[in-house]
N, CA, C and O atoms as a DFTB+ gen file, in Angstrom:
300 C
 N C O
     1  1     -11.394     -17.185      29.567
     2  2     -10.736     -16.859      28.324
     3  2     -11.545     -17.456      27.175
     4  3     -12.015     -18.592      27.251
     5  1     -11.696     -16.668      26.110
     6  2     -12.460     -17.115      24.954
     7  2     -11.639     -18.074      24.098
     8  3     -10.477     -17.811      23.789
     9  1     -12.253     -19.174      23.728
    10  2     -11.553     -20.161      22.894
    11  2     -11.603     -19.724      21.438
    12  3     -12.650     -19.313      20.938
    13  1     -10.474     -19.817      20.771
    14  2     -10.399     -19.434      19.359
    15  2     -11.102     -20.469      18.503
    16  3     -11.013     -21.670      18.759
    17  1     -11.796     -19.996      17.491
    18  2     -12.470     -20.885      16.549
    19  2     -11.486     -21.422      15.534
    20  3     -10.296     -21.114      15.598
    21  1     -11.969     -22.223      14.596
    22  2     -11.073     -22.781      13.577
    23  2     -10.495     -21.652      12.717
    24  3     -11.187     -20.688      12.386
    25  1      -9.234     -21.790      12.371
    26  2      -8.572     -20.775      11.548
    27  2      -8.700     -21.142      10.080
    28  3      -8.494     -22.290       9.686
    29  1      -9.036     -20.166       9.299
    30  2      -9.151     -20.357       7.858
    31  2      -7.787     -20.099       7.226
    32  3      -7.119     -19.121       7.561
    33  1      -7.386     -20.951       6.337
    34  2      -6.122     -20.785       5.635
    35  2      -6.430     -20.456       4.188
    36  3      -7.181     -21.168       3.523
    37  1      -5.841     -19.370       3.708
    38  2      -6.061     -18.917       2.341
    39  2      -4.802     -19.190       1.520
    40  3      -3.799     -18.499       1.700
    41  1      -4.830     -20.177       0.626
    42  2      -3.645     -20.418      -0.202
    43  2      -3.432     -19.252      -1.157
    44  3      -4.393     -18.698      -1.690
    45  1      -2.176     -18.880      -1.373
    46  2      -1.853     -17.727      -2.204
    47  2      -0.841     -18.125      -3.264
    48  3       0.184     -18.733      -2.956
    49  1      -1.128     -17.782      -4.511
    50  2      -0.177     -17.956      -5.603
    51  2       0.419     -16.590      -5.915
    52  3      -0.303     -15.666      -6.287
    53  1       1.740     -16.459      -5.764
    54  2       2.408     -15.201      -6.070
    55  2       3.020     -15.274      -7.460
    56  3       3.498     -16.325      -7.886
    57  1       3.001     -14.166      -8.150
    58  2       3.553     -14.103      -9.496
    59  2       4.965     -13.537      -9.436
    60  3       5.223     -12.426      -9.898
    61  1       5.872     -14.316      -8.862
    62  2       7.284     -13.940      -8.764
    63  2       8.136     -15.126      -9.192
    64  3       7.691     -16.273      -9.175
    65  1       9.375     -14.822      -9.576
    66  2      10.303     -15.879      -9.983
    67  2      10.666     -16.745      -8.776
    68  3      10.654     -16.250      -7.648
    69  1      10.988     -18.019      -8.981
    70  2      11.329     -18.913      -7.871
    71  2      12.498     -18.413      -7.022
    72  3      12.553     -18.694      -5.825
    73  1      13.431     -17.678      -7.626
    74  2      14.587     -17.189      -6.872
    75  2      14.328     -15.821      -6.224
    76  3      15.239     -15.224      -5.649
    77  1      13.096     -15.330      -6.318
    78  2      12.748     -14.011      -5.769
    79  2      12.944     -13.960      -4.261
    80  3      12.555     -14.876      -3.537
    81  1      13.552     -12.874      -3.803
    82  2      13.664     -12.558      -2.391
    83  2      13.271     -11.099      -2.260
    84  3      13.867     -10.242      -2.911
    85  1      12.299     -10.804      -1.448
    86  2      11.896      -9.415      -1.298
    87  2      10.545      -9.305      -0.628
    88  3      10.074     -10.232       0.030
    89  1       9.930      -8.139      -0.813
    90  2       8.644      -7.850      -0.187
    91  2       7.555      -7.758      -1.251
    92  3       7.778      -7.258      -2.354
    93  1       6.370      -8.253      -0.889
    94  2       5.231      -8.253      -1.796
    95  2       4.019      -7.741      -1.037
    96  3       3.799      -8.103       0.119
    97  1       3.231      -6.892      -1.697
    98  2       1.977      -6.417      -1.125
    99  2       0.848      -7.190      -1.792
   100  3       0.816      -7.331      -3.014
   101  1      -0.072      -7.687      -0.981
   102  2      -1.217      -8.427      -1.499
   103  2      -2.502      -7.653      -1.256
   104  3      -2.686      -7.071      -0.187
   105  1      -3.388      -7.644      -2.238
   106  2      -4.739      -7.115      -2.073
   107  2      -5.652      -8.344      -2.059
   108  3      -5.822      -9.024      -3.071
   109  1      -6.235      -8.609      -0.881
   110  2      -7.082      -9.787      -0.709
   111  2      -8.514      -9.336      -0.489
   112  3      -8.779      -8.472       0.346
   113  1      -9.424      -9.913      -1.230
   114  2     -10.837      -9.585      -1.119
   115  2     -11.627     -10.889      -1.020
   116  3     -11.527     -11.757      -1.887
   117  1     -12.404     -11.011       0.038
   118  2     -13.206     -12.225       0.254
   119  2     -12.353     -13.496       0.194
   120  3     -12.776     -14.503      -0.373
   121  1     -11.164     -13.448       0.773
   122  2     -10.306     -14.622       0.833
   123  2      -9.562     -14.931      -0.446
   124  3      -8.865     -15.943      -0.521
   125  1      -9.692     -14.074      -1.468
   126  2      -9.005     -14.309      -2.745
   127  2      -8.033     -13.168      -3.019
   128  3      -8.343     -12.006      -2.756
   129  1      -6.872     -13.496      -3.543
   130  2      -5.902     -12.476      -3.917
   131  2      -6.387     -11.809      -5.202
   132  3      -6.539     -12.460      -6.236
   133  1      -6.625     -10.508      -5.119
   134  2      -7.072      -9.743      -6.285
   135  2      -5.855      -9.330      -7.112
   136  3      -5.890      -9.384      -8.342
   137  1      -4.781      -8.918      -6.436
   138  2      -3.534      -8.594      -7.135
   139  2      -2.375      -8.653      -6.151
   140  3      -2.574      -8.590      -4.938
   141  1      -1.190      -8.772      -6.672
   142  2       0.010      -8.708      -5.850
   143  2       1.010      -7.816      -6.562
   144  3       1.019      -7.726      -7.789
   145  1       1.847      -7.160      -5.780
   146  2       2.839      -6.244      -6.346
   147  2       4.113      -6.309      -5.533
   148  3       4.089      -6.217      -4.306
   149  1       5.219      -6.467      -6.226
   150  2       6.534      -6.479      -5.580
   151  2       6.893      -5.057      -5.180
   152  3       6.729      -4.126      -5.970
   153  1       7.383      -4.885      -3.955
   154  2       7.875      -3.585      -3.518
   155  2       9.349      -3.471      -3.890
   156  3      10.133      -4.389      -3.647
   157  1       9.712      -2.355      -4.471
   158  2      11.107      -2.110      -4.788
   159  2      11.867      -1.801      -3.503
   160  3      11.259      -1.474      -2.484
   161  1      13.192      -1.904      -3.548
   162  2      14.010      -1.699      -2.355
   163  2      13.820      -0.325      -1.730
   164  3      13.934      -0.176      -0.513
   165  1      13.529       0.688      -2.558
   166  2      13.382       2.039      -2.027
   167  2      11.924       2.430      -1.762
   168  3      11.641       3.602      -1.510
   169  1      11.013       1.485      -1.816
   170  2       9.596       1.758      -1.555
   171  2       9.218       1.318      -0.146
   172  3       9.673       0.286       0.347
   173  1       8.382       2.120       0.481
   174  2       7.894       1.829       1.827
   175  2       6.405       2.132       1.876
   176  3       5.903       2.920       1.076
   177  1       5.706       1.516       2.802
   178  2       4.261       1.702       2.930
   179  2       3.948       2.292       4.296
   180  3       4.485       1.857       5.315
   181  1       3.069       3.292       4.301
   182  2       2.566       3.839       5.559
   183  2       1.193       4.441       5.289
   184  3       0.799       4.628       4.138
   185  1       0.482       4.736       6.351
   186  2      -0.818       5.367       6.194
   187  2      -0.626       6.834       5.828
   188  3       0.461       7.383       6.009
   189  1      -1.670       7.465       5.316
   190  2      -1.601       8.879       4.991
   191  2      -1.307       9.696       6.243
   192  3      -0.520      10.641       6.194
   193  1      -1.931       9.343       7.363
   194  2      -1.698      10.061       8.625
   195  2      -0.226       9.977       9.029
   196  3       0.347      10.970       9.476
   197  1       0.392       8.802       8.878
   198  2       1.805       8.645       9.216
   199  2       2.679       9.461       8.276
   200  3       3.646      10.084       8.714
   201  1       2.346       9.465       6.981
   202  2       3.109      10.248       6.016
   203  2       3.055      11.734       6.366
   204  3       4.083      12.411       6.340
   205  1       1.871      12.246       6.691
   206  2       1.716      13.658       7.060
   207  2       2.496      13.962       8.324
   208  3       3.151      15.000       8.414
   209  1       2.434      13.060       9.312
   210  2       3.186      13.256      10.554
   211  2       4.694      13.317      10.281
   212  3       5.385      14.175      10.831
   213  1       5.205      12.422       9.443
   214  2       6.633      12.434       9.113
   215  2       7.007      13.724       8.385
   216  3       8.054      14.310       8.660
   217  1       6.152      14.171       7.456
   218  2       6.426      15.406       6.720
   219  2       6.466      16.595       7.672
   220  3       7.331      17.461       7.543
   221  1       5.549      16.645       8.616
   222  2       5.531      17.748       9.588
   223  2       6.775      17.713      10.471
   224  3       7.335      18.763      10.784
   225  1       7.214      16.521      10.877
   226  2       8.420      16.406      11.692
   227  2       9.649      16.893      10.930
   228  3      10.606      17.384      11.529
   229  1       9.617      16.754       9.607
   230  2      10.720      17.256       8.780
   231  2      10.496      18.715       8.395
   232  3      11.268      19.288       7.625
   233  1       9.434      19.311       8.936
   234  2       9.062      20.702       8.689
   235  2       8.775      20.983       7.220
   236  3       9.070      22.069       6.722
   237  1       8.199      20.002       6.526
   238  2       7.742      20.205       5.157
   239  2       6.338      20.786       5.195
   240  3       5.539      20.426       6.060
   241  1       6.039      21.666       4.281
   242  2       4.687      22.230       4.201
   243  2       3.864      21.396       3.249
   244  3       4.320      21.044       2.161
   245  1       2.660      21.081       3.658
   246  2       1.742      20.329       2.814
   247  2       0.581      21.253       2.489
   248  3      -0.109      21.728       3.391
   249  1       0.365      21.510       1.203
   250  2      -0.714      22.382       0.773
   251  2      -1.634      21.631      -0.165
   252  3      -1.186      20.833      -0.988
   253  1      -2.916      21.889      -0.035
   254  2      -3.884      21.292      -0.949
   255  2      -3.924      22.137      -2.209
   256  3      -4.000      23.364      -2.134
   257  1      -3.874      21.496      -3.353
   258  2      -3.913      22.193      -4.621
   259  2      -5.253      21.877      -5.271
   260  3      -5.589      20.711      -5.480
   261  1      -6.016      22.917      -5.590
   262  2      -7.321      22.732      -6.204
   263  2      -7.156      22.395      -7.677
   264  3      -6.248      22.904      -8.334
   265  1      -8.020      21.547      -8.195
   266  2      -8.000      21.215      -9.615
   267  2      -6.915      20.235      -9.970
   268  3      -6.126      19.824      -9.120
   269  1      -6.881      19.861     -11.238
   270  2      -5.881      18.931     -11.709
   271  2      -5.012      19.579     -12.761
   272  3      -5.027      20.801     -12.910
   273  1      -4.259      18.786     -13.491
   274  2      -3.334      19.318     -14.477
   275  2      -4.062      19.985     -15.637
   276  3      -3.477      20.818     -16.328
   277  1      -5.328      19.635     -15.864
   278  2      -6.066      20.247     -16.974
   279  2      -7.110      21.252     -16.483
   280  3      -8.074      21.536     -17.194
   281  1      -6.926      21.797     -15.263
   282  2      -7.915      22.708     -14.704
   283  2      -7.790      24.121     -15.249
   284  3      -8.706      24.924     -15.073
   285  1      -6.664      24.452     -15.919
   286  2      -6.468      25.775     -16.492
   287  2      -7.144      25.835     -17.860
   288  3      -6.673      25.224     -18.819
   289  1      -8.246      26.569     -17.943
   290  2      -8.998      26.624     -19.211
   291  2      -8.369      27.582     -20.188
   292  3      -8.813      27.641     -21.335
   293  1      -7.334      28.357     -19.791
   294  2      -6.681      29.312     -20.685
   295  2      -5.488      28.718     -21.413
   296  3      -4.827      29.423     -22.175
   297  1      -5.197      27.454     -21.201
   298  2      -4.014      26.883     -21.852
   299  2      -4.352      26.251     -23.177
   300  3      -3.468      25.725     -23.853
């Protein structure tokens, strides 16, 4: 069995109130927190593949739309 090496501990400062209870997403780069964001009660995180799979299970159609909101040159 391979022996585990020393574990690095990354201290994190969160920008939330002391009485905060909830979920927070952290973006960590090179051991440093780049940003943190509180998740609202109705927000959930999943991969794009999981989202597409859930949509297909609910029989939702997913279509790719070309261009953006300003792609119509006649407006």
